[in-house]
Structure formats: structure tokens, C-alpha cells
N, C-alpha and C positions, 0 to 999 in steps of 0.2 A: 726821171729816176729816182726811186724812194730812198731816202737817206733813211739810213739805221742810226738810232740815236745812241749816244754813250752809255745810257743805264742801261739799253735792251743788251747791247754787246757785254755790259759788265756782269749783267744778270745771268747771261748764258754762260757767260764765262765760271761764274762762281758756283753755276748748279753741275756744269762738267767737272770742276774741281772737287765740289764737295761729294759727288757721285763716286769719284777714283778713290777720296781719302775713306769713304763710307766701306768700300769694298776693301780696301788695304787693311782696316781696322777690322770687318769681318774676318780676313783669311789671319789675322796675327791673332786674334782671339781662338780660334780654330788652332793655328800652332801653339799656343801657349796650354790647351787641353788636348789636343790631339784627339777631337772630336769632331766629325761631319756634321754636326747636328747641334747648334748652340742654343735654338729656342724650336718649340715645336711648329712654329710655322715654317721650320726650314724643310720639314719632310713630316708630315702628319701622319702617314700612315706608318713609318716606320717608328716614328716614335709611340703611338700606340701598341705597337709590338713588341717595341722594347720595352715600355711599362707592365705589360702583360707578364713578359719574360720575366723583369725586374720581383714583380708581385710573385710568382710562381717559386722563385729561387728563395725568397724571404720564409716561403711556407716549407719549402726543404729543409730550411735551414732547420727550423723549429722541429721537422718531422725527426731530423738527425739527432737532434738534443734528446727527443723522446725515446729513440732509438738507444740512443748509449744509456738511459736511465733504465731502458726496460732490459736490456742486455745485464747491466748490473744485478737487479734485483733477481734476475731468471737465473744468473751464475751463482749467486749467494743463496737462493733457493736449492737449485741442484748440488752445491756443496753441503748444504745442511740433509737434504735427502741423503745423501751418499753418508755422512756421518752417521745418523739414525741406523742407515743399513749394517753400518759396521758394528754399532752399537748392540742391534738385536741378532746379529749374526754371533757376536761374541754372547750374549745372554744366552743364545740357543746352543752353543759350545759346553758353556755351563751345565744346561739344562740337561744336556745329551750326558754328560761325565757324571753328574751329581744325580742322574737319577737311577743309578746302578747301585746294587747293595754294597758294591766293594768300599764306599766311602761312609764314616760313622756319623754320628750326630756334631761331635766338635768340628769337624771339617767342615761340614754344611754350613755351621754358625758362622764360621771364618770367611766362606765363601760369599756370605750372604752380606755379607761390607762389602764385596766387589761389587756385587750386584747392586747394591744402595748407591754406589759413586757412579753407576750406567744410568740409574733412575736419575742422579742429580745433573750427569751430562745433559741427559735427554731434557731436562727442565729448562736447561740453560740454551740447548738449540732452540727447542719451542719458543724462545722467547728474545730470539735473535733479531737486531734492526738493521736497517739500510738507513744511515742517517739518523733521524727521529723516528722515523717508522718502524713496526714491527711486520715482518715479513709473512707472519700466520695469523694476524688477526681479522682478515678477510679486509672489508670497508672501516674496522674501527681500530686503524693504525695506530693511534696514539694509546691506545690501551693493551696492557701486557695481556696476551691471549692466555696465560693458564698461571694459574696461581699456586703455589707448592704443592700443594693436594691434586695437582692435575685436572683441577676444574677448568674446562674452556669459557674463557668470558668474551670472545670475540663474534664473529656473526659468520654466516655461511655466502658470503657475496666476494668478489674478485674486482681487483681495478684494472680498469682496460685503459691503454694509452695509445694513441692515434699514429701511426709509426710513419703512416704513408697515406695519400688521400682515401677516405671511407676505409681503410685498413685498420682495424682496433683488433689487440692481442691482450689477453690477460696477462699482466706482469706479477702476479703472485698467487699462492696456493691457500686456502683456509685451513685453519689446524682442525676442523672435523674433517675434510677426506685425507689429510697427511697422519693423522695420529688415532683414527677413531675407523673401525669396520664400517664397511658399508651396509652389513646386515642387523638386524637386531637380534638379539639373542634372546631366550624365553623369558618368561613372567619368573622372577626370582625375588628373593626378600634381601638380599644381600649382593652389590653389584661386582664382587669376584667371589660368591659363593658358587656359582658355576665352573670354577676352576677347580674346583676340590675341597677337601675340609677344611674348615678355618676355624684357628682357636684363637677367639679374643683375647684372651688371657697371657697369651704368649707371644703375640705379635706386636712389632713395634710401634709407638704411638704415631709415627706416619701413616702405618697401613690401616690402623683406626679411625685415623683424620679422614685418611680417600674414601673411606666405608660411610662414614657420616657426612660428609660434604655432599658426595653422592646422592643418598638418601634425601639431603635437604634440598638439592637442585631439579630433582625428578616431580614427577606430578602426584607421588604418593601421597594418601593423605594417612596422617598418624593414628587417627580415629578408627579407623577400619582396616581390615585386611586385606583391600583390593591390591591385588600385584600390580608391579609397572614393569616397563620394559628397556631394557639398557643394551648399550653398544660398550662391545670389547672396545679397549683403547691400549695402548702402548705402555702408557702408564701404570693402569691395571696390571698388564701382564707384567712388568718389572717387578710392581708390589706384590702381586701373588709369589711370584719367583721367591722373592726375599721371604714372604711370610712360610712357604714350602721347607725351605731350607732352614729356618730358625726351628720349625715344628719339627724338623728331619723327616720329612714326608716324603719319599720316592715316586710315589702313586701320584700325588699331585703335581711333582716337578715333570714326570712324564706326560701328562694331560696336557700340558702348556706348549708341547714342540708344536703339535700342527697349528696352536693359534701364532707361535712366533713364526710358523712358515708362510701363514696368511698376512701375517705384517710385513713381512718383508717382499714376498710377493707384489702385495698393494704399493709398498714403496718404489720397487723397480719398474711399475707401471706408471707410477707417477714422475719417476725419471725420464722415462721415455717420452711422456707427453711434455715435460718442460723442455727435454732435448729438440723435439719437434717443433714447439714455438721459438726456441732460439735461433735455430736453422731459419724459421722463416723471419725473422727479425733481421738476421744478418742478410739475409736475400734482399729484403726490403732496403735495406740500407745501401746495398752496392747498387741496385738499381738508382736510388734517389741520388747518390753522388754522382753516376753516371748522368743522370738527368741534368744535374747541375753544371757539368761539364759542357753540354748540350746546350743549355740556354746561354753560357757565358760567351758560348763559342759563336751563335747565332747574336747574341746582343754586341758583341764586337764587329759584327761585321755590318751591323744595322749603324751603328753610331761612331765606329772609331773612324780617323781618317787616315787615308793613303798618304804615309808619310814622306815618301819622295813625291808625290804628285802634288802636295800640299806645298811644300816648300818651293817647289819649281814655279806653283802659283805666285806664290810672294815676290817671288825674287822677279817674276813677269811685272807683277803690277807694282813693284818699285821703282822698275823703268817707266812704265808709264804715267806713274805718278812725278818722277822727276822731268820726265820731259812734259806734262800737263802745266806742271810750275814754269816751266821755261818759256814754253809760249803764249802763258797768259803775263809773263813779266812786263813786258813792252806796252801792255795796254792797260793793266790794273795798276801798273805804278807811275802814272802821267801826271805831271804836275800842269797847272794853266800857266806856265811859261813854254811846256811842249805845244801848246793848244796858238800860241800867241806867235810862234815862230813856224805855222804850218803857211 
């Protein structure tokens, strides 16, 4: 009969005890974290999927931040277009009333001061900012888009933000498409000459500066008589209205009505464009938020432990560990006297 050595028995008992303790430790760790996976080797497939869901959720969080900034910029832009529309509507109402022969030169000169304030309001709106960035400068956002003479300093670009995976939206309008007409006017010597008679001696300094600054920024060669192309803009319309009122020129005032109508129509079209972009950003944001909820639910099913089952297993393992301790007590705690008395 083969005799089992004491060392062999002790080693076997220690192995069983350590195995039971290791399982108990693993259950206690899961109980403290309430996770069914404490290390990748517990479930490699579920762990890889959970990591992919975490990465996608992180991307979505940034997309949501982009969406919030895009909505802020779009809302400010839409509000600015609304204010510009109100200004031009007011200017058109003034032009309609003052084109009548009912008013005299003194009345028109007084009304010209009101139009000048409309010009100043338009200039303030054109240089509006969101944070440190101008909304009408195109991509050159750190530079004020218009100087006091209404000369555009920005570019024709747009700032695009990714509000969901591979979905980019423009978050601004540049000053050219907002304040300038889409078509070039004919060849003229003065940028506002096409608006009617222009008496330089009686106009304000501001109107003279507008004319001279636009001449300097054109391709016109002062050494020759080559004409240049110009684009009608909101600033020149308001400046021309001011000039016409100061010069008591009803015919010139009446000629501005169609230009005001065109500018108002352009602004309404741009507001519609901004509204459609805003709706697409909001829809994308809702989809991303729902996607995050789905990712969280799926990740929870992969990683989170069943609390009832987990603590039931802990109680069972505690009973097993206690029984193991009791069964090994008589063997592992023997002394030399126990062997002598056999």
C-alpha cells in the first residue's frame, strides 16, 4: 500500500485553500466594482466590444459639443439676419414716405439722421462676434469684417464643423453673401453713382469716404479711364439714401426701393438657409444622444454584473471557504507531538 507523504497532503490542501481564496477574492472585487469583467481575460470578446462602444461614445460627446457651438453660431447669425431685415424694412418705409413730394428739404434732412443711425446699427451687426470670433468674416474670424466705411475685410470661406460622423455643416455666413448683391452692376465711375444723382459738395464726410474707399479697393487704374465692376451692397444703399435725403432728391430715393427689395429678399433666403442647417444640426444631435443611450445600455449588459447573482455567489463562496478552513485545520496545524502519539 502506497503511503501518502505529509508534504504531499499539505501541498494539496494548500492548493485547494488558495484556489478557494482566489475565487472569493475575485467575487469580492466584482462586488466592489459591480462589474462582471475585472480584466480582459475574463471575457475577451465582450471586452473588445465594450471598448469599441466606449470609443464611439467619446466621439459622440465631442460631436455634441460641436453641435452646441454650431447651434450657438447659427442662432446668432439668424438673429443678426433678422435685425438686418428689420433695418432694411425700416429704410424702405422711409424711402417710400420720403419719395413723395409731400415732404420738403428740411424734413428730409432730419430724416437723414435716422438713416445714418440705421447705417451705424448695420455696421455694429456686421461686426458681431461669438466669443472672440466674428460671424461674418468667413474663415478670417479674428479680423473685423467691415471697417467704418463698409469695406469688406474678410474672405468668402465658411467654417465647417463635424456634428456627427462624416457629417459637416457650415456654421457661418460670410459678409459678401449677406451684405453684397449676387450680381455685378454695370461699369460706373462711382460705386453709388448708379443709385442716382450724387452731389459731393453736399454729402456727408461718411458718404465721401465710402466712395473713395471703394475706389481704392477696386481694380480701377487712376491713371486711365478704364471702368470697373462694382457690387451693390447694404452699406452703399443706406449711404445713398442718406445722400438723397440730404440733397432733397425724391427721384433718387424712389430708385432705391427696388434695391432694398432685392436686399430684403436675399436676407430672407439666407434666413431660410440658416433655418434648414439648424434643423439638420438639431436632428443630428438627437440621433447622437439616442445613440449614446443605446451604447450605454449595451455596454452595461456586457460589463455590469447581476447584483443578486453576484452576492449570492459571494455568500456561497464564503461558506465554501469556511468549510475548507475547517477541513484543513486538523491536518495543517499538527505538531510533532501529534505524530508521536499515533
